[in-house]
C-alpha positions as a Markdown table, in Angstrom:
| # | Residue | x | y | z |
|---|---|---|---|---|
| 1 | Met | 41.9 | -3.3 | -72.8 |
| 2 | Lys | 44.8 | -5.8 | -71.0 |
| 3 | Ser | 46.8 | -2.7 | -69.9 |
| 4 | Ile | 48.0 | 1.1 | -70.4 |
| 5 | Gln | 51.4 | 2.8 | -69.7 |
| 6 | Leu | 50.6 | 5.9 | -67.4 |
| 7 | Ser | 53.3 | 8.4 | -65.8 |
| 8 | His | 53.6 | 6.5 | -62.7 |
| 9 | Gly | 53.9 | 2.8 | -64.5 |
| 10 | Glu | 52.0 | 0.3 | -66.2 |
| 11 | Leu | 48.8 | 0.0 | -65.2 |
| 12 | Arg | 47.1 | -3.8 | -65.9 |
| 13 | Phe | 43.6 | -4.6 | -65.7 |
| 14 | Pro | 40.9 | -5.1 | -64.5 |
| 15 | Ala | 42.5 | -2.9 | -61.8 |
| 16 | Phe | 40.6 | -1.6 | -58.4 |
| 17 | Phe | 41.4 | 1.9 | -56.7 |
| 18 | Pro | 40.7 | 2.3 | -53.3 |
| 19 | Asp | 38.9 | 5.8 | -52.0 |
| 20 | Gly | 41.6 | 8.5 | -51.1 |
| 21 | Thr | 39.3 | 11.3 | -51.5 |
| 22 | Tyr | 41.9 | 14.1 | -49.4 |
| 23 | Gly | 45.1 | 12.3 | -50.7 |
| 24 | Gly | 45.1 | 9.3 | -48.6 |
| 25 | Val | 43.4 | 6.1 | -47.9 |
| 26 | Lys | 42.2 | 6.3 | -44.5 |
| 27 | Ala | 43.9 | 3.8 | -42.0 |
| 28 | Ala | 46.8 | 3.2 | -44.3 |
| 29 | Gly | 50.1 | 5.0 | -45.7 |
| 30 | Ala | 51.5 | 4.5 | -48.9 |
| 31 | Asp | 54.0 | 2.0 | -47.9 |
| 32 | Asp | 51.0 | -0.1 | -46.4 |
| 33 | Leu | 49.1 | 0.4 | -50.1 |
| 34 | Arg | 52.2 | -1.0 | -51.7 |
| 35 | Glu | 52.7 | -3.8 | -49.6 |
| 36 | Ala | 48.6 | -4.7 | -50.0 |
| 37 | Gly | 49.4 | -4.5 | -54.0 |
| 38 | Val | 47.1 | -1.7 | -54.6 |
| 39 | Asp | 47.2 | -0.7 | -58.1 |
| 40 | Gly | 46.1 | 3.0 | -57.8 |
| 41 | Ile | 44.2 | 5.5 | -55.8 |
| 42 | Val | 41.0 | 7.7 | -57.0 |
| 43 | Met | 40.8 | 10.7 | -55.3 |
| 44 | Asn | 38.7 | 13.7 | -55.9 |
| 45 | Ala | 39.4 | 17.1 | -57.5 |
| 46 | Tyr | 36.3 | 19.1 | -55.7 |
| 47 | His | 37.6 | 17.8 | -52.0 |
| 48 | Leu | 41.3 | 18.2 | -53.1 |
| 49 | His | 40.6 | 21.9 | -53.9 |
| 50 | Arg | 38.7 | 22.9 | -50.9 |
| 51 | Lys | 41.5 | 20.7 | -48.6 |
| 52 | Pro | 44.5 | 21.4 | -48.6 |
| 53 | Gly | 43.9 | 23.4 | -52.3 |
| 54 | Gln | 45.8 | 23.7 | -54.8 |
| 55 | Asn | 49.1 | 25.7 | -53.5 |
| 56 | Ala | 50.0 | 23.1 | -51.1 |
| 57 | Ile | 50.1 | 20.1 | -53.5 |
| 58 | Arg | 51.5 | 22.4 | -56.2 |
| 59 | Arg | 54.5 | 23.3 | -53.6 |
| 60 | His | 55.1 | 19.7 | -53.5 |
| 61 | Gly | 55.5 | 19.2 | -57.2 |
| 62 | Gly | 52.3 | 17.4 | -57.3 |
| 63 | Ile | 50.0 | 14.6 | -55.5 |
| 64 | His | 52.1 | 11.7 | -55.7 |
| 65 | Ala | 54.8 | 13.5 | -53.5 |
| 66 | Phe | 52.6 | 15.2 | -51.5 |
| 67 | Ser | 50.9 | 12.1 | -50.5 |
| 68 | Gly | 54.2 | 9.9 | -50.6 |
| 69 | Trp | 52.5 | 7.7 | -53.1 |
| 70 | Asp | 54.1 | 6.8 | -56.4 |
| 71 | Gly | 51.5 | 4.5 | -58.1 |
| 72 | Pro | 49.1 | 6.0 | -60.6 |
| 73 | Val | 46.5 | 8.3 | -59.3 |
| 74 | Leu | 43.0 | 8.9 | -60.6 |
| 75 | Thr | 41.2 | 12.2 | -60.0 |
| 76 | Asp | 37.3 | 12.1 | -60.3 |
| 77 | Ser | 36.0 | 15.7 | -61.1 |
| 78 | Gly | 33.8 | 16.2 | -58.1 |
| 79 | Gly | 30.6 | 16.6 | -59.7 |
| 80 | Phe | 28.7 | 13.4 | -58.1 |
| 81 | Gln | 29.7 | 14.6 | -54.7 |
| 82 | Val | 28.0 | 18.1 | -55.7 |
| 83 | Tyr | 25.2 | 16.4 | -57.4 |
| 84 | Ser | 24.4 | 14.5 | -54.5 |
| 85 | Leu | 24.4 | 17.1 | -51.9 |
| 86 | Ile | 22.3 | 19.7 | -53.8 |
| 87 | Arg | 20.0 | 16.9 | -54.8 |
| 88 | Glu | 19.5 | 16.1 | -50.7 |
| 89 | Asn | 19.0 | 19.7 | -50.2 |
| 90 | Pro | 18.8 | 22.4 | -53.0 |
| 91 | Asp | 20.0 | 24.9 | -50.3 |
| 92 | Tyr | 23.5 | 23.6 | -51.2 |
| 93 | Gly | 23.4 | 25.4 | -54.5 |
| 94 | Gln | 22.2 | 24.7 | -58.0 |
| 95 | Ile | 23.3 | 23.6 | -61.5 |
| 96 | Leu | 23.6 | 25.9 | -64.3 |
| 97 | Lys | 24.0 | 25.2 | -68.0 |
| 98 | Asp | 27.9 | 26.3 | -67.8 |
| 99 | Lys | 28.8 | 25.6 | -64.5 |
| 100 | Ile | 27.8 | 24.4 | -60.8 |
| 101 | Ile | 27.3 | 27.3 | -58.2 |
| 102 | Phe | 27.8 | 25.1 | -54.8 |
| 103 | Arg | 27.2 | 26.4 | -51.0 |
| 104 | Pro | 29.1 | 24.0 | -49.4 |
| 105 | Asp | 27.7 | 25.1 | -46.0 |
| 106 | Met | 24.6 | 26.4 | -46.8 |
| 107 | Gly | 25.8 | 30.3 | -45.9 |
| 108 | Asn | 27.7 | 32.8 | -47.5 |
| 109 | Glu | 30.7 | 31.0 | -49.1 |
| 110 | Lys | 29.9 | 30.1 | -52.7 |
| 111 | Leu | 31.8 | 27.7 | -54.9 |
| 112 | Ile | 31.6 | 28.0 | -58.5 |
| 113 | Phe | 32.6 | 24.9 | -60.5 |
| 114 | Thr | 33.1 | 25.0 | -64.0 |
| 115 | Pro | 34.1 | 22.4 | -66.7 |
| 116 | Glu | 37.1 | 24.1 | -67.4 |
| 117 | Lys | 38.0 | 24.9 | -63.4 |
| 118 | Cys | 37.6 | 21.3 | -63.2 |
| 119 | Ile | 40.2 | 20.4 | -65.8 |
| 120 | Gln | 42.3 | 23.2 | -63.9 |
| 121 | Ile | 42.5 | 21.4 | -60.4 |
| 122 | Gln | 43.3 | 18.2 | -62.2 |
| 123 | Phe | 46.0 | 19.5 | -64.1 |
| 124 | Ala | 47.6 | 21.5 | -60.6 |
| 125 | Val | 47.7 | 18.3 | -58.7 |
| 126 | Lys | 49.6 | 16.6 | -61.6 |
| 127 | Ser | 47.1 | 13.1 | -61.6 |
| 128 | Asp | 47.7 | 10.4 | -64.0 |
| 129 | Ile | 43.8 | 10.2 | -64.8 |
| 130 | Ile | 41.5 | 13.2 | -65.1 |
| 131 | Val | 37.7 | 13.0 | -65.5 |
| 132 | Cys | 35.6 | 15.6 | -67.1 |
| 133 | Leu | 32.6 | 17.0 | -65.3 |
| 134 | Asp | 29.1 | 15.3 | -65.8 |
| 135 | Tyr | 25.8 | 15.5 | -64.9 |
| 136 | Cys | 24.9 | 13.0 | -62.7 |
| 137 | Thr | 21.1 | 11.2 | -62.3 |
| 138 | Ala | 19.4 | 8.7 | -60.6 |
| 139 | Pro | 18.0 | 5.6 | -62.8 |
| 140 | Asp | 14.3 | 6.7 | -61.6 |
| 141 | Asp | 15.2 | 10.4 | -62.6 |
| 142 | Pro | 12.1 | 12.0 | -65.6 |
| 143 | Pro | 12.8 | 11.8 | -68.7 |
| 144 | Glu | 13.0 | 15.5 | -69.2 |
| 145 | Glu | 15.9 | 15.2 | -66.3 |
| 146 | Gln | 17.8 | 12.8 | -68.2 |
| 147 | Glu | 17.6 | 14.2 | -71.4 |
| 148 | Lys | 19.2 | 17.6 | -69.5 |
| 149 | Ser | 21.7 | 15.5 | -67.7 |
| 150 | Val | 22.7 | 14.0 | -71.6 |
| 151 | Glu | 23.2 | 17.5 | -73.0 |
| 152 | Thr | 25.0 | 19.4 | -70.0 |
| 153 | Thr | 27.6 | 16.3 | -70.2 |
| 154 | Ile | 28.1 | 16.7 | -73.6 |
| 155 | Arg | 28.5 | 20.4 | -73.3 |
| 156 | Trp | 30.5 | 19.9 | -70.3 |
| 157 | Ala | 33.1 | 17.4 | -72.0 |
| 158 | Ala | 33.3 | 19.5 | -74.9 |
| 159 | Ala | 34.5 | 22.3 | -72.5 |
| 160 | Cys | 36.8 | 20.0 | -70.6 |
| 161 | Lys | 38.1 | 18.6 | -74.0 |
| 162 | Arg | 39.0 | 22.1 | -74.8 |
| 163 | Glu | 40.9 | 23.1 | -71.8 |
| 164 | Tyr | 42.8 | 20.1 | -71.3 |
| 165 | Glu | 44.1 | 20.4 | -75.0 |
| 166 | Lys | 45.4 | 24.0 | -73.9 |
| 167 | Leu | 46.7 | 22.9 | -70.7 |
| 168 | Ala | 48.4 | 19.7 | -72.2 |
| 169 | Ser | 50.1 | 21.6 | -75.0 |
| 170 | Gly | 53.4 | 22.0 | -72.3 |
| 171 | Gly | 53.8 | 17.9 | -72.4 |
| 172 | Asn | 52.2 | 16.8 | -69.6 |
| 173 | Arg | 49.4 | 14.7 | -70.7 |
| 174 | Pro | 47.4 | 12.8 | -68.1 |
| 175 | Leu | 44.7 | 10.5 | -69.5 |
| 176 | Leu | 41.4 | 12.3 | -69.8 |
| 177 | Phe | 38.2 | 10.3 | -69.3 |
| 178 | Ala | 34.7 | 11.2 | -70.3 |
| 179 | Val | 31.2 | 9.8 | -68.4 |
| 180 | Ile | 28.3 | 8.7 | -70.6 |
| 181 | Gln | 25.4 | 9.3 | -68.7 |
| 182 | Gly | 21.9 | 8.8 | -69.9 |
| 183 | Gly | 19.6 | 6.9 | -67.0 |
| 184 | Ser | 17.8 | 3.5 | -68.0 |
| 185 | Ser | 17.5 | 4.7 | -71.4 |
| 186 | Arg | 19.2 | 3.3 | -74.3 |
| 187 | Glu | 18.9 | 6.1 | -77.1 |
| 188 | Leu | 20.2 | 8.7 | -74.6 |
| 189 | Arg | 23.0 | 6.5 | -73.4 |
| 190 | Ser | 23.6 | 5.7 | -77.1 |
| 191 | Arg | 23.6 | 9.4 | -77.9 |
| 192 | Cys | 25.7 | 10.2 | -75.2 |
| 193 | Ala | 27.9 | 7.8 | -75.9 |
| 194 | Arg | 28.0 | 8.8 | -79.8 |
| 195 | Glu | 29.1 | 12.3 | -78.9 |
| 196 | Leu | 31.8 | 11.9 | -76.4 |
| 197 | Ile | 33.1 | 9.3 | -78.7 |
| 198 | Lys | 33.3 | 11.6 | -81.6 |
| 199 | Met | 35.3 | 14.3 | -79.3 |
| 200 | Gly | 37.9 | 11.3 | -78.3 |
| 201 | Phe | 38.8 | 10.3 | -74.9 |
| 202 | Asp | 41.3 | 8.0 | -73.6 |
| 203 | Gly | 38.6 | 6.0 | -71.3 |
| 204 | Tyr | 34.7 | 6.2 | -70.8 |
| 205 | Gly | 32.9 | 6.0 | -67.4 |
| 206 | Tyr | 29.6 | 4.5 | -66.8 |
| 207 | Gly | 27.8 | 8.0 | -65.3 |
| 208 | Gly | 25.1 | 7.8 | -63.1 |
| 209 | Trp | 23.6 | 5.9 | -60.2 |
| 210 | Pro | 24.3 | 2.1 | -61.2 |
| 211 | Leu | 21.9 | 0.5 | -58.8 |
| 212 | Asp | 17.9 | -0.4 | -58.8 |
| 213 | Ala | 15.4 | 0.4 | -56.0 |
| 214 | Arg | 15.8 | -3.0 | -54.6 |
| 215 | Gly | 20.0 | -2.0 | -54.7 |
| 216 | Gly | 20.7 | -4.6 | -57.3 |
| 217 | Leu | 23.1 | -3.7 | -60.4 |
| 218 | Val | 21.4 | -2.5 | -63.6 |
| 219 | Leu | 23.5 | -5.4 | -65.1 |
| 220 | Asp | 21.4 | -5.1 | -68.4 |
| 221 | Met | 22.2 | -0.9 | -68.6 |
| 222 | Leu | 25.8 | -1.7 | -67.5 |
| 223 | Arg | 26.3 | -4.5 | -70.4 |
| 224 | Tyr | 24.7 | -2.3 | -73.3 |
| 225 | Thr | 27.2 | 1.0 | -72.0 |
| 226 | Ala | 30.3 | -0.9 | -71.8 |
| 227 | Glu | 29.4 | -2.8 | -75.3 |
| 228 | Leu | 29.0 | 1.5 | -76.7 |
| 229 | Met | 32.4 | 2.3 | -75.4 |
| 230 | Pro | 35.7 | 1.8 | -77.6 |
| 231 | Glu | 37.3 | -1.2 | -77.3 |
| 232 | Asn | 40.7 | 0.4 | -77.4 |
| 233 | Ala | 39.4 | 3.0 | -74.9 |
| 234 | Val | 39.8 | 2.1 | -70.9 |
| 235 | Lys | 36.1 | 1.3 | -69.5 |
| 236 | Tyr | 35.5 | 2.6 | -66.0 |
| 237 | Ala | 32.7 | 1.5 | -64.0 |
| 238 | Met | 32.4 | 4.4 | -61.5 |
| 239 | Gly | 31.8 | 3.8 | -57.9 |
| 240 | Leu | 31.4 | 0.0 | -58.2 |
| 241 | Gly | 33.6 | -2.3 | -56.3 |
| 242 | Arg | 31.9 | -5.1 | -54.4 |
| 243 | Pro | 33.7 | -8.3 | -54.9 |
| 244 | Glu | 31.3 | -10.0 | -56.8 |
| 245 | Glu | 30.6 | -6.7 | -58.9 |
| 246 | Ile | 34.0 | -6.7 | -60.2 |
| 247 | Ala | 33.8 | -10.3 | -60.7 |
| 248 | Val | 31.0 | -9.8 | -63.2 |
| 249 | Leu | 31.6 | -6.7 | -64.9 |
| 250 | Ala | 35.0 | -7.4 | -65.8 |
| 251 | Gly | 33.5 | -10.1 | -67.2 |
| 252 | Met | 31.4 | -7.7 | -69.4 |
| 253 | Gly | 34.7 | -5.9 | -70.7 |
| 254 | Tyr | 35.1 | -3.1 | -67.8 |
| 255 | Asp | 38.6 | -2.4 | -66.8 |
| 256 | Leu | 38.9 | 0.0 | -63.9 |
| 257 | Phe | 36.3 | -0.1 | -60.6 |
| 258 | Asp | 36.8 | 2.1 | -57.6 |
| 259 | Cys | 34.8 | 2.6 | -54.1 |
| 260 | Val | 35.0 | 3.0 | -50.5 |
| 261 | Ile | 33.9 | -0.4 | -49.4 |
| 262 | Pro | 37.1 | -2.7 | -48.8 |
| 263 | Thr | 38.5 | 0.5 | -46.7 |
| 264 | Arg | 35.4 | 1.4 | -45.1 |
| 265 | Glu | 33.9 | -2.2 | -44.2 |
| 266 | Ala | 37.6 | -2.3 | -42.6 |
| 267 | Arg | 36.6 | 0.2 | -40.2 |
| 268 | His | 33.7 | -1.2 | -39.3 |
| 269 | Asn | 35.0 | -4.7 | -38.3 |
| 270 | Arg | 34.1 | -6.6 | -41.4 |
| 271 | Leu | 37.0 | -8.4 | -43.1 |
| 272 | Tyr | 36.9 | -10.4 | -46.7 |
| 273 | Ala | 38.2 | -13.9 | -47.0 |
| 274 | Phe | 38.7 | -16.4 | -49.7 |
| 275 | Met | 36.8 | -19.6 | -49.7 |
| 276 | Lys | 39.2 | -21.3 | -51.6 |
| 277 | Ala | 42.6 | -20.0 | -52.9 |
| 278 | Pro | 42.1 | -17.8 | -55.8 |
| 279 | Asn | 43.2 | -20.0 | -58.4 |
| 280 | Glu | 40.8 | -22.8 | -57.5 |
| 281 | Ala | 37.9 | -19.9 | -56.9 |
| 282 | Asp | 35.0 | -19.8 | -59.5 |
| 283 | Leu | 35.1 | -15.9 | -59.4 |
| 284 | Thr | 31.7 | -16.1 | -61.2 |
| 285 | Asp | 29.8 | -17.5 | -58.4 |
| 286 | Lys | 29.4 | -15.1 | -55.4 |
| 287 | Ser | 30.1 | -17.5 | -52.9 |
| 288 | Phe | 33.7 | -17.3 | -53.5 |
| 289 | Tyr | 34.3 | -15.3 | -50.3 |
| 290 | Arg | 32.8 | -14.8 | -47.1 |
| 291 | His | 32.6 | -11.9 | -44.6 |
| 292 | Ile | 34.2 | -12.1 | -41.2 |
| 293 | Tyr | 32.5 | -9.8 | -38.6 |
| 294 | Ile | 35.5 | -9.6 | -36.3 |
| 295 | Leu | 33.9 | -8.8 | -32.9 |
| 296 | Asp | 31.7 | -12.0 | -32.8 |
| 297 | Asp | 32.2 | -13.6 | -29.4 |
| 298 | Lys | 33.5 | -16.9 | -31.2 |
| 299 | Tyr | 37.0 | -14.8 | -32.8 |
| 300 | Ala | 37.8 | -14.0 | -28.9 |
| 301 | Val | 40.2 | -17.0 | -28.6 |
| 302 | Asp | 40.4 | -17.8 | -32.5 |
| 303 | Ile | 44.3 | -18.4 | -33.3 |
| 304 | Thr | 43.9 | -18.7 | -36.9 |
| 305 | Pro | 44.8 | -15.9 | -39.2 |
| 306 | Val | 41.6 | -14.3 | -41.2 |
| 307 | Ser | 42.5 | -16.6 | -44.1 |
| 308 | Lys | 44.9 | -19.3 | -44.8 |
| 309 | Phe | 44.6 | -18.2 | -48.3 |
| 310 | Cys | 46.0 | -14.4 | -47.4 |
| 311 | Asp | 50.0 | -13.3 | -47.1 |
| 312 | Cys | 48.9 | -9.4 | -45.8 |
| 313 | Leu | 50.8 | -8.5 | -42.7 |
| 314 | Leu | 47.7 | -9.1 | -40.7 |
| 315 | Cys | 47.4 | -12.6 | -41.6 |
| 316 | Arg | 51.0 | -13.6 | -41.5 |
| 317 | Arg | 51.4 | -12.2 | -38.1 |
| 318 | His | 48.3 | -12.1 | -36.4 |
| 319 | Ser | 45.2 | -13.9 | -35.1 |
| 320 | Lys | 41.4 | -13.5 | -35.5 |
| 321 | Ser | 41.5 | -13.1 | -31.6 |
| 322 | Tyr | 44.1 | -10.5 | -31.5 |
| 323 | Leu | 42.7 | -8.3 | -34.1 |
| 324 | Arg | 39.4 | -8.5 | -32.2 |
| 325 | His | 41.2 | -7.3 | -29.3 |
| 326 | Leu | 42.8 | -4.5 | -31.0 |
| 327 | Phe | 39.7 | -3.6 | -31.9 |
| 328 | Lys | 37.7 | -4.1 | -28.8 |
| 329 | Thr | 40.5 | -1.9 | -27.1 |
| 330 | Asn | 40.0 | 0.9 | -29.8 |
| 331 | Asp | 43.6 | 0.4 | -30.6 |
| 332 | Pro | 44.4 | 2.3 | -34.2 |
| 333 | Leu | 46.6 | -0.7 | -35.3 |
| 334 | Ala | 43.2 | -2.8 | -35.7 |
| 335 | Tyr | 42.0 | -0.2 | -38.3 |
| 336 | Arg | 45.5 | -0.3 | -40.3 |
| 337 | Leu | 45.7 | -4.0 | -40.1 |
| 338 | Ala | 41.9 | -4.4 | -41.1 |
| 339 | Thr | 42.7 | -2.0 | -43.9 |
| 340 | Met | 45.9 | -3.8 | -45.4 |
| 341 | His | 43.8 | -7.2 | -45.5 |
| 342 | Asn | 41.1 | -5.8 | -47.3 |
| 343 | Leu | 43.0 | -4.4 | -49.8 |
| 344 | Arg | 45.3 | -7.2 | -50.4 |
| 345 | Phe | 42.2 | -9.3 | -50.9 |
| 346 | Tyr | 41.2 | -6.7 | -53.7 |
| 347 | Ser | 44.6 | -7.2 | -55.0 |
| 348 | Met | 44.4 | -10.7 | -55.4 |
| 349 | Leu | 40.9 | -10.5 | -56.7 |
| 350 | Thr | 42.3 | -8.4 | -59.6 |
| 351 | Ser | 45.2 | -10.3 | -60.1 |
| 352 | Gln | 43.5 | -13.5 | -60.6 |
| 353 | Leu | 40.7 | -11.7 | -63.1 |
| 354 | Arg | 43.9 | -11.0 | -65.2 |
| 355 | Lys | 45.1 | -14.3 | -65.3 |
| 356 | Asn | 41.8 | -15.5 | -66.2 |
| 357 | Leu | 41.1 | -13.1 | -68.9 |
| 358 | Tyr | 44.5 | -12.5 | -70.0 |
| 359 | Gly | 46.6 | -15.3 | -69.1 |
| 360 | Tyr | 49.0 | -12.7 | -66.9 |
| 361 | Arg | 51.2 | -15.0 | -64.8 |
């Protein structure tokens, strides 16, 4: 898909959304995100429900006014986060046929998360793209667990779609995405996709852990799942976003990506830099970029910018030496500048991929 029109602007593909779990991207304000050319932000319905709660967001008129960000917002259901915590420790709660019972502090507090509630929360915050609740698994989970995941995901998607149609009757119609589960089974992936497509959604996400035991992408299953998705729907590679992953998966047809990597790496002193100008780089070759660990001693007196191919605030105004100094002195400006740089790297990457794939100028 080349692009799609949302209530907060046209979204051109491929696009990358940085993580803004609680309504904001760490170390970067809305103006910083605009300057970096960010395509949109992914936020989390479950976490927004807990902090600050729908009432605070509703009083602002929605998540855009609350956060100051006027571009596209996707809210994930939060199902993956709940699943991962319960998988880590069953005392956090349990996943039932029609709901998730979650005990965030393993204490007396109990949060009941249903497909309907998941959709209600996302409507309340007025995001542009909302995602159905699904049952996530890992690739090495046993077949019976994968079967349960697919059955549950299909059932929950149907409940989400019914609640969506009820709430969308007032004219507010964000895009609705469903998630294709099935682990490493082609038969289960195909069954899940077939049933979800019958219901009709605006987009479909690759569900489940996308890495193998060695940490590599499960490329065959990612490609197969992309082929199952309708060509007129958005294809969402959920939680995937290393630069080389975006380049490879965009070539498979995936349109939308998100992850915490560029902002988290920035806060841990790691920055991205193109090896060549983006329009001259071979984006199919992982060596098109490199990491710079800014605390290395060799940068103490390096007066050059992090990247000569970057036009972000950091690279326009400051040297590697200065950024290293800011990190060494624990100046919060270091996190802001490094985050803006990494996000600008990502926006330059997706912009070049659009040119390569669709001829955008």
